[in-house]
RONU-122631 format. One record per residue: x, y, z of N, C-alpha, C in turn; residue in three letters. Coordinates in pm, whole numbers, plus 50000, padded with zeros to 5 digits. Layout:
<pts>
XYZXYZXYZala
...
</pts>
This chain:
<pts>
264215202779794263705212279892264855220479951met
264565232979986265535241280057265245239880206lys
266205234380278266005230680418267125236080506leu
266775239180630267765242480730267575232980849ile
268645226880894268585217881008269105224581133gly
268315224081240268685229881368268855218581469phe
270055217081522270365206281614270735211981750phe
269955208381851270105213481987271265206382057asn
272405213182068273575206782127273345202882274arg
272335208982338272045205982479270955195382494asp
270475189882384269335180782388269725166182390gly
269435159282499269515144782508270765138582448gly
270555130582344271635122982279272735131982226thr
272405144082185273405153082127274465157382229phe
274165156482357275135160382459276385151682452arg
276235139382406277375130182400277755126882255thr
277345135482162277625133382019278685143281971thr
279545138781882280485147881816279675156281718asp
279305168381759278375176281681278985181481551met
280285183581549280925187781424280815176681319ala
281035164181363280915152781271279455150881229ala
278535153181321277115151481288276665161981188tyr
277085174281209276745184981115277265181880975glu
278485177480966279085174180836278345162680769lys
278005152380847277295140880791275905144780744arg
275195152880821273855157180783273875164880650ala
274815173980638274895181780514275195172880394glu
276075163180412276395154180302275185145980261gln
274465140280356273325131580326272225139280253ile
271875150980301270785158580239271185163980102phe
272425168380090272855173479960272975162279857arg
273435150479900273505139079809272115134979761asp
271075137579843269695134279805269055145279720ala
269815155879691269315166279602268745178479669gly
268865179479802268325190979875269355202179886his
268865214379895269675225879932269615226580084asp
270685222580151270615220280296271765227080369phe
271415232980483272395238980573272115234080714glu
273145229780784273005225180922273525235881017ala
272815237681129273195247581229273165240881367val
274265241781440274305236681577273985248381670ile
272955246681753272455257781834272355253581981val
272635262682071272405260182213270905260182240glu
270505252582340269095250682369268335263682389gly
268945273482455268225285882485267985294382360arg
268705291382250268585299582129267855292482014asn
267525279682031267065272081915265675276381868ile
264775279881959263425283581918263465296481834val
264165306481881264225319081806264905317181670ser
265905308281665266585305581537265635298781438ala
264855289281486263885282481398262795292081353met
262345300881441261305310481405261775319781293glu
263005324481304263535333481199263625326181065arg
264075313881068264215306380943262865303280880ala
261875299380962260565295380909259835306980843ala
260175319080882259515330880823260105334880689arg
261225328880651261855332280524261025327180406arg
260985334980299260195331280182260825319980102asp
262145317780119262835307980035263055294580105asp
262415292280220262585279880295261385270680276ile
261645258080240260565248280226260315240480354asp
261335239580440261135231880562262295233580658gly
262085229280782263125229280883263275215080938ile
264495211380966264805198781034265135202281178ile
264485196181274264725199181414265255186881484ala
266355188381555266935177481630267055181081776gly
266495172881863266555175582006265555167082081gly
265265171082204264305163982287262875167582252gly
261935161982327260515164182296260135178882302asp
260755186782391260445200982398260855208282272gly
262045205282221262515211382097261615207681980thr
261235194881973260415190181861259025196381867ile
258445197581986257135203882000257175218381955ser
258225225681997258355239581955258525240581804ala
259315231581746259525231681602258225228981527ala
257425219681578256145216581513255215228681514ala
255175235781626254335247781634254785258181533ala
256095259881519256645269681425256335265581281ile
256545252881250256255247981114254785249481081ala
253905246381176252455247481156252045261881129trp
252535271181210252145285281194252655290981062arg
253795286181014254405292080895254195283780768asn
253525272280780253195264280662254375257780595gly
255445254880672256595247980615256645233680666val
257385225180598257495211180638258455209780756ala
258225199280834259055196580952259675182680941leu
260985182080962261675169380975262135167681119gly
261945155781175262225153381317263415143981332val
264445148681405265565140081445265415137681595val
265065125481636264725122781776265965120981864pro
266295131381940267485130782025267115131582173ala
265835129482206265395130782344265305117682418gly
264565117882529264415106082613263305096982563thr
262125102582534260975094482495260725094782344met
260915106382281260755107682135259385102882088asn
258345107582155256995102282130256465106281992leu
256705118581951256205122981821256905115281709phe
258195113081723258935105281623258405091081614ala
258025085381727257455071781727256135071581651arg
255295081781673254025082381601254235083881451ser
255305090781413255635092681271256365080681211leu
256675070681297257325058281255258735060881201arg
259395070181262260765073181226261725064681308leu
262895061381255263895054381336264355063281450pro
264705057281563265095065081681266605067381689leu
267355062181592268785064581584269035077781511asp
269765086981573269915100381517270685100481386ile
271545090681362272285089981236271435083781126trp
270695073381159269855066681060268715075681013gln
268195083781105267065092481070267415102280959thr
268645106580952269045116180849268755110780709leu
269145098480682268925092580550267435090680522ser
266685086780624265235084680607264545097680569val
264895108580636264285121480605264725126580468leu
265995124980437266515130280311265915123380189ala
265565110580203265035102980089263535100180104thr
262895106680199261495103680230260505112080152gly
259325113680210258235121080148257625130480251glu
256835139980203256135149180292254695144580306val
254245143080431252885138680460252185149480542asp
250865149280541250075158480622249485150780740asn
249745155680864249225149180984248525159481070val
247835154481173247085163081263247995169481368asp
247565180881418248225187381530247135192581623ile
247395192681752246415197481849246755211481897gly
245775217881961246035230882022245225232082151ser
245775239382247245095242482373245125257582389ala
243945263682378243835278382378244795284482275asn
244875277882161245675282982050247125278882052gly
247605273082162249005268682169249095254382118arg
250005252082023250085239081957250705228482047ala
250245216082029250905204582091250815192781995phe
251845184381997251885172881907251595159881980val
251715159882113251485147582189250285148882280his
250395156282392249265156982481249295169182572gln
248085172482619247845181982728247355173682845phe
247845176682965247385168983081247355177583206ser
246515173583300246405180183430246145169483535ala
246555172383657246335162683765247565154183789gly
247415141083778248485131683810249785134783735leu
249665136283603250875138383522251555151483558his
250775162083575251355175083608252065174483744ala
251475167683840252125166483970253425158483959arg
253405147983878254615139983861255735148283798met
255425156083695256435164483631256965174983729val
256065180583810256505190483909257455184084010arg
257105171984058258015164884148259345162084079tyr
259295157283953260525153883881261425165983864arg
260805177483832261595189583809262265194783936asn
261795190084052262415194484178263705186884207ser
263945175984131265165168284149266245173184052tyr
267475170584086268605174283999269065162183919thr
269165163883786269675153183702270385159483582tyr
271385152283528272205157783421272285148683299arg
271575137683301271675128083191270315121683167ser
270245114083058269005106783027268675096783137arg
269695089683187269465080183295269015087383421ile
269635098883447269235106683564267795111483555gly
267375115383434265995119783415265035108283437lys
265375096483388264515084883408264435081183555met
265545082183627265545079383771264685089483845ser
264805102283807263985112683870262505110383842ala
262185105883721260785103083686260235091583770ser
261055081583795260625070183877260345074784020thr
261245082784076261035087984211259765096484216arg
259555104684114258375113284110257095104984101ala
257155093984023255975085484008255575079384143ala
256545074984221256235069484353255665080384444phe
256155092584429255615103584508254165106384476gly
253805105684347252415108084307251515096684352val
251995084384347251205072984394250835074984541ile
251765080084620251515082084762250625094184789ala
250555103584694249825115984717249105120384590asn
248085112884546247395116484421246505128884439pro
246415137384336245565149284345244095145984319pro
243225155084359241795154584327241325168784298glu
240435170284197239935183484164238655182184081phe
237905193284073236665193583994236945199183855asp
236195194183757236285199483622234915198683555val
234535209283486233375209083397233915206683256asp
233305197383184233785194883049232625194382949phe
232935198182827232035196582714232795189182605glu
232265177782563232925169882459231945159782403ala
231945158282272231105148282209229625149682242gly
229155161982260227745164182291227385162082437gly
228365159882522228135157582664228685169282744ile
227925173982843228375184482936228165179483078ser
229245178783154229155173483290230195180083380glu
229935179083511230975182183609231415169083672arg
232725167483686233245155283748234345158683848arg
234485149983946235585150684042236585140183997his
237825144383969238785135583903240165136783967val
241035127383927242445128083965243345131283847ser
242855128983726243705131183608242875133983485ala
243415142683400242855145483268243995144983167ile
243745138683055244725138782945243975140382814ser
244455149182730243885151082597245045149682498val
244945139682411246055136482321245745140182177ser
246785143482102246665145881959246525132181891asn
245285128281865244895114881820244935105181938asn
244045095481941243975086082054245275078282071pro
245585075082197246745066882227246595053082166phe
247715047382123247715033482077247875023982195gly
247955011282165248115001082269249604998682294thr
250265008982345251695007982374251965013782512asn
253075009782572253395013582709253745028382723ala
254185034882614254615048782621253475058582594leu
252315053582558251145061982534251395072382425leu
251705067682306251765076482191250775071382086tyr
250355080181996249365076581895249985067681788ala
249265057181749249735048681640249605055681505asp
248645064881496248425072481373248075086781410ser
248495096381327248195110481350247285115981241leu
246375107381194245535111181081244045108681107arg
243635106681232242225103381260241335115681266ser
241915127581284241105139681298240385140481431gly
240865133181532240225133281663241255134381775glu
240795140181886241565140082009241215127582089leu
242165122682166241845112782267241605120182397gly
240465117682463240105124782587239975114382697phe
240805115782801240875105782908240715112783044tyr
239835107583129239675112783264239655101183362met
240415102583470240445092383575239715097583697ala
238795089683750238035093583868238985094983988lys
238535100684101239425102184217240055088884257pro
241375088884270242105076484294242825076784427leu
242825065384494243675063184610244995057184563arg
245985056084650247285050884605247215037584531pro
246365028284576246265015484507245695017384367leu
244735026284352244155028884221245155035184126gly
246015044184177247055050184093248045039484048val
248395030484141249325019684107248725010583999ala
247445007384011246794999183909246775006183774arg
246505019383776246505026983651247895026983589leu
248935028483671250305028283620250625014883555ala
250165004083616250394990683559249684989283426ile
248434994183418247684993383292248345001983184asp
248915013283224249645021683128250845014183072met
251585007583160252765000183116252384988483026leu
251174983383041250694972282957250014977382829arg
249894990582814249174996082700247684993282706gly
247134992582828245724988682845244934999382921arg
245255011982900244585022782973243085022482951val
242645019882829241215020182800240455008782868arg
241174998882919240534987882991240414990683140asp
241025001483187240955004783329239575010583361asn
238885004783456237505008783486237425022483551thr
238545027883597238555041183659238715052283556asp
238915048783429239215058683325238075059583224val
237615071783199236655074383092237425078082967met
237035072482853237735074782727236725079782623val
237075090582553236275095682443237195099582328met
236675098982207237355103982088236495115182032his
237065127082018236285138781980237205149381919thr
236695157681829237555167881769237795180081858pro
236985181581964237115193382050236725190082193glu
237435195882288237145194382431237225208082496val
236215211382574236235223782652236275220282801arg
237235226182871237405223383013237265236383093leu
236625235283210236515246483304236835241183442his
237765247783512238165243583645237595253483746phe
236465250083810235745259783894236475263484023pro
237345254984072238075257784197239575257484173lys
240005264584072241405264084030242315270284136leu
243305262584180244295267784273245235277284201arg
245765286984275246585297384215247825291784146gln
248435281384203249665275884149249445262784073leu
248225260284029247935247783956248675247583823ala
249085235483784249855233883661249175224283564asn
249575225383439249265215283338250585211683269cys
250555201383187251735197383110251325196882963val
252135203282878251935202482734253215197682671met
253155185882610254335179982546255535180082640asp
255285176482766256365175182863256745187882936gly
256205199382895256555212082958255525215983063glu
255975218883183255095222883293254725237483276leu
253415240383273252905253883248251795257083348leu
251505269983371250365273583455249065268683390pro
248165263383470246865258683421245875270183419leu
245245272483305244225282983294242875277683340glu
242015286783384240705282483435239845276383324arg
239935281783204239185276683090240155272882979asp
239985260782928240885255782824240055249582713val
240255254182590239615248182474240665240882392thr
240435227982372241395219582299240765215182169leu
241525216282062241035212581929242085204581854arg
241625196281762242535189781668242415196981535val
243525198281466243565205081336243975194581233his
242995188281167243285176681081244165180280962pro
245255172980948246115174080831246815187380813gly
246895195580917247455209080901248965209880922glu
249585199080970251025199180989251705190680883leu
252625196580809253385189580705254655183880768arg
254845170880753255995164280815256715155680713val
258015153980735258835145380650258895131580714met
258555121480637258495107780688259185098380589val
259345086080631259945075980545259095073980419arg
259725072180305259015069780180258055058080195gln
256785060180161255785049680168255005049180298gly
255355057680395254665057380525253205060980511thr
252905071380434251515075880420250635064780363ala
251115057980259250335047180198250155035580295ala
251195032580373251105021580468250095024580579arg
250095037080628249135040980731247705040180677val
247515044280551246195043380488245725028880483glu
246605019780443246225005580435245875000080572arg
246665003480672246394998380806245085003980860glu
244805016780829243535022580871242345015880807gly
242485012480679241395005480609241164991580668ala
242254984680703242134971380764241444972380900ile
241834982580979241224984381111239714987181097asp
239354995080996237924998280976237134985780940ser
237704977380856237024964880821236864955780942leu
237914955881029237854947481149236744951881241ala
236544965181251235464970281336234104967081276val
</pts>
């Protein structure tokens, strides 16, 4: 394959990495595996435009993106729109998409896995046409990200500390709002504290990422109005990977969700793949089955198929 690797020097783990050595190692590994490969070290503010230019080229089979969840989400959207394959080097804090793809979280080890791996087709979500690989959310999560962004931090540890402070702030002051939704043949208005729509249902893990990206369904989660104790209980269930067991949360699996916010505040926010954005009054969320081509470890696709068959038999 003809590939270009874009590594965000400002992203997470790369901030403390010898990027010249990493670039050299990446080129050696991919070329030794038979690929036509070029590595590019890019500043965070320039990486999206650089990936967009490369993906539009007729002679490119795929792009390798290295950085945090924001970089990877942007790269996935670019790869999806241009029909090229995406390789993920997880250099961020959570690396949720890489976890769903079952990639190693070590930035050096991932290079060999991608270079000797296979290309698989997985699902990608969209909200009003904007792609997301992990989730869209409003309410609790959006407020927490807004609180976190108001703090100053310069490292992964600092970001985690800011997230903890923000979480306590949301527990003390949970939001409430109305939403009209259409999903799975149901149309209702509800008063809620949180909405989350994920690209494939969350697995039973503390980080709330999908175990598989091949179900062709969104995970749709709504939490009824919560007081501080209810938010704390929800947080504990999230850490235990037991969100679907929380009696305050409604869970649905559906290929499409339509949301309408009848009393939308002017400065209301949503979060898409970790990025805080203005919340629109009407949002249509869809899953696009198998439309994103990704590079994964050799044999991953077959293993996921086997596990899915076993799960179906168990049900």
